[in-house]
C-alpha positions, 0 to 999 in steps of 0.5 A, spaced: 769 250 246 771 243 248 765 241 250 761 244 244 767 240 240 765 234 244 758 234 243 759 235 235 763 229 235 758 225 239 752 227 235 756 225 228 758 218 231 751 217 233 749 218 226 754 214 223 753 208 228 746 208 226 747 209 219 752 203 219 747 199 223 742 200 217 747 197 212 747 190 209 752 186 213 758 185 209 765 183 210 767 190 209 763 193 214 768 192 220 774 195 217 770 201 214 768 202 221 775 201 224 777 206 220 772 211 221 770 211 228 771 214 233 774 218 228 778 224 231 776 230 234 771 232 228 774 239 227 771 239 220 764 238 222 766 243 228 767 248 222 761 246 218 756 247 224 760 254 226 759 256 219 752 253 219 750 257 225 752 264 221 747 262 216 741 259 220 742 252 217 738 246 222 743 243 226 741 236 224 742 237 217 749 239 218 750 233 222 748 229 216 753 233 212 758 232 217 757 225 217 759 224 209 765 229 210 767 224 215 767 218 211 771 222 205 776 224 211 777 217 213 777 214 206 783 219 205 787 217 211 786 209 210 789 210 203 794 215 205 797 210 210 798 204 205 805 202 204 804 205 197 803 212 200 806 214 206 806 207 209 804 209 216 802 203 221 799 207 226 793 212 226 790 215 232 793 211 237 792 204 234 794 200 228 792 203 221 787 199 217 791 196 213 796 194 218 790 191 222 786 188 216 791 187 210 792 192 204 787 190 199 782 190 204 784 197 207 783 199 199 776 196 198 774 199 205 777 206 203 773 206 196 767 204 200 767 209 205 768 214 199 762 212 196 758 211 202 759 219 203 755 220 197 750 215 199 749 219 205 748 226 201 743 223 197 738 220 202 731 223 203 732 224 210 737 230 208 731 235 208 734 240 203 731 241 196 733 237 190 738 243 187 742 244 193 743 237 194 746 236 187 750 242 188 753 239 195 754 232 192 758 236 186 762 240 190 764 234 195 766 230 189 771 236 186 773 236 194 775 229 194 777 227 187 783 229 182 782 237 183 782 236 191 784 230 196 787 225 191 790 230 187 793 233 193 796 227 195 799 225 188 803 232 188 805 230 195 808 223 193 811 226 187 814 232 191 818 228 196 825 229 196 825 234 191 825 242 191 819 245 189 817 253 189 813 255 195 807 256 191 807 249 188 807 247 195 802 251 198 797 249 192 799 242 194 797 243 201 790 246 199 788 241 195 790 235 200 787 238 206 784 245 204 779 243 199 775 239 204 775 245 209 773 249 204 767 244 203 765 245 210 765 252 209 761 253 203 756 248 204 752 252 209 752 258 204 750 253 198 744 251 203 742 259 205 742 260 197 747 267 199 751 266 193 755 272 194 759 269 200 761 263 197 768 266 194 769 269 201 768 262 205 771 258 200 778 262 201 776 262 209 776 254 208 782 254 204 786 258 209 784 254 215 786 247 211 793 250 210 794 252 217 791 245 219 796 242 214 802 246 216 801 244 224 800 237 222 807 237 218 810 240 224 808 235 229 810 230 224 817 233 223 819 234 230 813 231 235 813 224 238 809 219 235 807 216 242 804 223 244 
C-alpha cells in the first residue's frame, strides 16, 4: 500500500514539475510551487487511481487528472492558512505560504493554482473525448466553489464557537473535504460512461472525505503540532 502510494505521489509530482517548467516564468511561480510541492501523501490521487483501476482507465490519464486535483487542494490549503481564515503559520512541517511570502502573494498564488487546475484538464494532452472533458471540468468546478470547498470553509468559519446541529456539521465537513474526494471517485466513472455507478461513487467519496476530516479534526484537537 505504502509503496503504491509513494509511486502515485512521485508520478504526480513529476507531472506537476514538468507542467510548471512549461509555464511562462512569473513572480508567482515560486510561491505556487512552494504551496503545491512536495504536497503531502497524495491521498486523493490514490483514491482516484484505485477507482480508475476498477473502471480500467489509463494510469497516465488519472495522474493528469490527479495533478489538477492537487492544484485545487493546494489552493484551498494556502487560503485556509491565511490570517483571515485559520491563521496557521505552519503547513506540512514548514512555514505556510503566507508566512513565507506574505499574505497578498499567498492569495494570488492560491488563485493561480485554482485556475491552473482547469488549464491542466483542458490540455489536448489529456486524451479523453470532448464531452467527458467538459463534464470533468464542470464537476471539479462544483467541488471547488461555493457548493464545495469554498462553501464548506465559509460554514466552518461561521460555525466557530457556536452550537450547530449534527446534520449541519456533517454537511459542512462533506462540502469542505468530501466533495473533492467525491470528484476523485466519480471522475473515473464519468470517463467509463457507466453512469449508473455515479451516485454510488459520489456517496463513497463523501464518506471517505468525512472520515478524513474527522481524523484531521481529532489530530488538531489532541495531537502534537510538532509531530
